[in-house]
C-alpha positions as CSV (number, residue, x, y, z in Angstrom):
1,X,57.7,15.9,-5.5
2,X,54.4,17.7,-5.4
3,X,52.0,16.9,-2.6
4,X,48.4,15.8,-3.2
5,X,47.1,19.0,-1.9
6,X,49.3,21.1,-4.2
7,X,48.2,19.0,-7.2
8,X,44.5,19.4,-6.2
9,X,44.9,23.2,-6.1
10,X,46.6,23.2,-9.5
11,X,43.8,21.0,-11.0
12,X,41.1,23.3,-9.6
13,X,42.8,26.3,-11.0
14,X,43.1,24.7,-14.4
15,X,39.4,23.8,-14.3
16,X,38.5,27.4,-13.5
17,X,40.6,28.5,-16.5
18,X,38.9,25.9,-18.7
19,X,35.5,27.3,-17.6
20,X,36.6,30.9,-18.5
21,X,37.9,29.8,-22.0
22,X,34.6,28.0,-22.6
23,X,32.7,31.1,-21.7
24,X,34.8,33.2,-24.0
25,X,34.3,30.7,-26.8
26,X,30.5,30.8,-26.4
27,X,30.4,34.6,-26.3
28,X,32.6,34.8,-29.5
29,X,30.3,32.4,-31.3
30,X,27.2,34.4,-30.4
31,X,28.9,37.7,-31.4
32,X,30.0,36.4,-34.7
33,X,26.4,35.4,-35.6
34,X,25.0,38.8,-34.5
35,X,27.6,40.7,-36.5
36,X,26.8,38.7,-39.6
37,X,23.1,39.4,-39.1
38,X,23.9,43.2,-38.7
39,X,25.9,43.2,-41.9
40,X,23.1,41.4,-43.7
41,X,20.4,43.7,-42.3
42,X,22.1,46.9,-43.5
43,X,22.1,45.6,-47.1
44,X,18.4,46.4,-47.4
45,X,19.1,50.0,-46.5
46,X,22.0,50.0,-48.9
47,X,19.6,48.9,-51.7
48,X,17.3,51.9,-50.8
49,X,20.3,54.3,-51.1
50,X,21.1,52.7,-54.5
51,X,17.6,53.4,-55.7
52,X,17.8,57.0,-54.6
53,X,21.1,57.5,-56.4
54,X,19.6,55.9,-59.5
55,X,16.8,58.4,-59.6
56,X,19.1,61.4,-59.1
57,X,21.7,60.2,-61.6
58,X,19.1,59.8,-64.3
59,X,19.9,63.4,-65.1
60,X,22.8,63.0,-67.5
61,X,24.4,66.4,-66.5
62,X,24.3,65.5,-62.8
63,X,25.7,62.0,-63.5
64,X,28.5,63.3,-65.8
65,X,29.5,65.9,-63.2
66,X,29.6,63.4,-60.4
67,X,31.6,60.9,-62.3
68,X,34.1,63.5,-63.5
69,X,34.6,64.8,-59.9
70,X,35.1,61.3,-58.7
71,X,37.7,60.5,-61.3
72,X,39.6,63.8,-60.5
73,X,39.6,63.2,-56.7
74,X,40.9,59.6,-57.0
75,X,44.2,60.7,-58.6
76,X,45.7,63.3,-56.3
77,X,45.5,64.7,-52.8
78,X,46.3,63.4,-49.2
79,X,44.8,60.1,-48.0
80,X,42.8,59.5,-44.9
81,X,43.3,55.9,-43.6
82,X,41.1,54.2,-40.9
83,X,42.6,51.1,-39.4
84,X,40.2,48.8,-37.6
85,X,41.8,46.7,-34.9
86,X,41.0,45.4,-31.5
87,X,40.9,46.7,-27.9
88,X,41.3,43.3,-26.4
89,X,43.8,40.4,-26.7
90,X,43.5,36.7,-27.1
91,X,42.6,37.0,-30.7
92,X,45.7,35.5,-32.4
93,X,47.3,37.5,-35.1
94,X,44.3,39.6,-35.8
95,X,45.9,42.9,-35.1
96,X,49.2,42.0,-36.9
97,X,47.3,41.1,-40.0
98,X,45.5,44.5,-40.0
99,X,48.7,46.3,-39.2
100,X,50.6,44.8,-42.2
101,X,47.8,45.8,-44.6
102,X,47.8,49.3,-43.1
103,X,51.6,49.7,-43.5
104,X,51.3,48.6,-47.2
105,X,48.8,51.4,-47.7
106,X,50.9,53.9,-45.9
107,X,54.1,53.0,-47.8
108,X,52.4,52.9,-51.1
109,X,52.1,56.7,-51.0
110,X,54.0,59.5,-49.2
111,X,53.7,58.9,-45.4
112,X,53.4,62.6,-44.7
113,X,50.2,62.8,-46.8
114,X,48.4,60.1,-44.9
115,X,46.1,61.0,-42.0
116,X,45.7,58.0,-39.6
117,X,42.8,57.0,-37.4
118,X,43.0,53.8,-35.4
119,X,40.0,51.8,-34.0
120,X,41.2,50.0,-31.0
121,X,44.1,50.7,-28.6
122,X,46.1,47.7,-29.6
123,X,46.0,48.7,-33.3
124,X,47.1,52.2,-32.2
125,X,50.0,50.8,-30.2
126,X,51.2,48.6,-33.1
127,X,51.0,51.6,-35.5
128,X,52.9,53.8,-33.1
129,X,55.5,51.0,-32.7
130,X,55.9,50.9,-36.4
131,X,56.6,54.6,-36.5
132,X,53.2,55.9,-37.6
133,X,51.3,57.4,-34.7
134,X,47.6,57.7,-35.3
135,X,46.1,61.2,-35.3
136,X,42.9,59.9,-33.8
137,X,42.1,56.7,-31.7
138,X,38.6,55.4,-31.3
139,X,37.4,52.6,-29.1
140,X,36.1,49.5,-30.9
141,X,32.3,49.0,-30.7
142,X,31.5,47.3,-27.4
143,X,28.7,45.4,-29.0
144,X,26.6,45.1,-32.2
145,X,24.4,47.9,-30.9
146,X,27.5,50.2,-30.8
147,X,28.2,49.8,-34.5
148,X,25.9,52.7,-35.4
149,X,27.5,55.2,-33.0
150,X,31.0,54.2,-34.1
151,X,30.0,54.6,-37.7
152,X,28.6,58.1,-37.0
153,X,31.9,59.1,-35.2
154,X,33.9,58.0,-38.3
155,X,31.7,59.9,-40.6
156,X,32.2,63.0,-38.5
157,X,35.9,62.4,-38.6
158,X,35.7,62.1,-42.4
159,X,33.9,65.4,-42.6
160,X,36.5,67.0,-40.4
161,X,39.4,65.7,-42.5
162,X,37.7,66.9,-45.8
163,X,37.0,70.4,-44.5
164,X,40.1,71.0,-42.3
165,X,42.8,69.0,-44.0
166,X,41.6,68.8,-47.6
167,X,41.5,65.0,-47.6
168,X,39.4,63.8,-50.6
169,X,40.5,60.1,-50.6
170,X,39.4,58.0,-47.6
171,X,40.1,54.3,-47.1
172,X,39.4,51.8,-44.3
173,X,41.6,48.8,-43.5
174,X,39.9,45.9,-41.7
175,X,39.8,42.1,-41.6
176,X,37.1,39.8,-42.8
177,X,36.3,36.2,-41.9
178,X,36.7,33.6,-44.7
179,X,36.4,29.8,-44.8
180,X,40.2,29.6,-45.1
181,X,41.2,32.0,-42.4
182,X,39.4,33.9,-39.5
183,X,41.2,37.2,-40.5
184,X,42.0,38.2,-44.1
185,X,43.0,41.9,-44.6
186,X,40.8,44.1,-46.8
187,X,41.3,47.7,-47.9
188,X,38.1,49.4,-48.9
189,X,37.9,52.8,-50.6
190,X,35.2,55.0,-49.1
191,X,35.7,58.3,-50.8
192,X,35.6,59.3,-53.5
193,X,32.8,57.0,-54.6
194,X,33.8,54.7,-57.4
195,X,33.1,56.2,-60.9
196,X,32.1,52.7,-62.1
197,X,29.5,52.5,-59.3
198,X,28.1,55.9,-60.2
199,X,28.0,55.0,-63.9
200,X,26.2,51.7,-63.1
201,X,23.5,53.5,-61.0
202,X,23.0,56.2,-63.7
203,X,22.4,53.5,-66.4
204,X,20.5,50.9,-64.4
205,X,17.0,50.0,-65.5
206,X,14.3,51.1,-63.0
207,X,12.4,48.1,-61.6
208,X,8.9,49.5,-62.3
209,X,7.1,51.9,-64.6
210,X,6.6,54.5,-61.8
211,X,9.5,56.9,-61.1
212,X,9.8,58.6,-57.7
213,X,10.2,62.4,-57.6
214,X,11.9,64.7,-55.1
215,X,11.6,68.4,-54.4
216,X,15.0,69.2,-52.8
217,X,17.9,70.5,-55.0
218,X,19.6,67.8,-56.9
219,X,23.1,68.4,-55.6
220,X,21.9,68.4,-52.0
221,X,20.0,65.1,-52.5
222,X,23.1,63.6,-54.2
223,X,25.4,64.7,-51.4
224,X,23.1,63.2,-48.8
225,X,22.8,59.9,-50.6
226,X,26.5,59.6,-51.1
227,X,26.9,60.2,-47.4
228,X,24.5,57.5,-46.6
229,X,26.3,55.2,-49.1
230,X,29.6,55.8,-47.2
231,X,27.7,55.2,-43.9
232,X,26.6,51.8,-45.1
233,X,30.1,50.8,-46.2
234,X,31.7,51.9,-42.9
235,X,29.0,50.1,-40.9
236,X,29.5,46.9,-42.9
237,X,33.3,47.2,-42.5
238,X,33.0,47.5,-38.7
239,X,30.6,44.6,-38.5
240,X,32.8,42.4,-40.6
241,X,35.9,43.4,-38.6
242,X,34.1,42.6,-35.3
243,X,33.1,39.2,-36.7
244,X,36.6,38.6,-37.8
245,X,38.0,39.5,-34.4
246,X,35.7,37.1,-32.6
247,X,36.4,34.4,-35.2
248,X,40.1,34.8,-34.4
249,X,39.4,34.7,-30.7
250,X,37.2,31.6,-31.2
251,X,40.1,29.9,-33.0
252,X,42.5,30.9,-30.2
253,X,40.1,29.7,-27.5
254,X,39.6,26.4,-29.3
255,X,43.4,25.9,-29.3
256,X,43.7,27.0,-25.7
257,X,40.8,24.6,-24.7
258,X,42.6,21.7,-26.3
259,X,45.8,22.6,-24.5
260,X,44.0,22.9,-21.2
261,X,42.3,19.5,-21.7
262,X,45.6,17.8,-22.5
263,X,47.2,19.5,-19.4
264,X,44.3,18.4,-17.2
265,X,44.7,14.8,-18.4
266,X,48.4,14.9,-17.5
267,X,47.7,16.5,-14.1
268,X,44.9,14.0,-13.3
269,X,47.2,11.1,-14.2
270,X,50.0,12.6,-12.0
271,X,47.4,13.0,-9.1
272,X,46.2,9.4,-9.4
273,X,49.8,8.1,-9.5
274,X,50.8,10.2,-6.5
275,X,47.7,9.1,-4.6
276,X,48.4,5.5,-5.4
277,X,52.0,5.9,-4.2
278,X,50.7,7.5,-0.9
279,X,48.2,4.7,-0.4
280,X,50.8,2.0,-1.0
281,X,53.2,3.8,1.4
282,X,50.5,3.9,4.1
283,X,49.6,0.3,3.6
284,X,53.3,-0.7,3.9
285,X,53.6,1.3,7.1
286,X,50.5,-0.5,8.5
287,X,51.9,-3.9,7.5
288,X,55.3,-3.1,9.0
289,X,53.6,-2.0,12.2
290,X,51.5,-5.2,12.4
291,X,54.5,-7.4,11.7
292,X,56.4,-5.7,14.5
293,X,53.6,-6.2,17.0
294,X,53.3,-9.9,16.0
295,X,57.0,-10.4,16.7
296,X,56.6,-9.0,20.2
């Protein structure tokens, strides 16, 4: 039977663990909100890029050439796949959900034609365990402020793949938070840009009667705008993935907190029972001693 001192130490340890879980839950809640705000804030920049593409694609020759090139690139060629996972644990099945979606993308085509990049060491380890070792492993953004640097690194990787390995099709697999689940897998095509999107921008009505002008060569402007369009999509994917990771961690901490609370109730009950037994035993010893003295 455990002593009172041992029970007290176990209860103190459990309370410390409860405090840690509560802190993790609070941090996850704050990070989810900040990631959601970051994803919303970049939408204004995305709209500006859309307006720029609308102006450039008003030229029918430029629009037709861009749409034709996009359709051609979508059919053939090797694929670059970015898998956004986690560097840290205690987030439920977040990494497994992303891994399953990544494996579906890999197996849908020829595995030898897929270049892999993993965001997060845990995602990289799972991919390696499944027989698909990533070519590149990036750390997950440490905070919302790190999303921009991570996005730039992935853009540089995309440029390297396109120039050195001839990769024209680029996708990113990540998880998003939904009302039904904290982690739902999503596969987003980054390159080539959707022909439907280009067609929509080329035929959309300008919101005012004044049209902007530009002095740079059209193809250069178009390339720069498409690059910024891809930048926005990667940024939003990373922000949504980080929010989903922390939503998964929040669900895990809530479950852990309930388990700790139930365990603490059991341990406190055992402590009270053991203490009552000890008090009763001491009182009986005192009573027995008093009885023995009275008999003398």
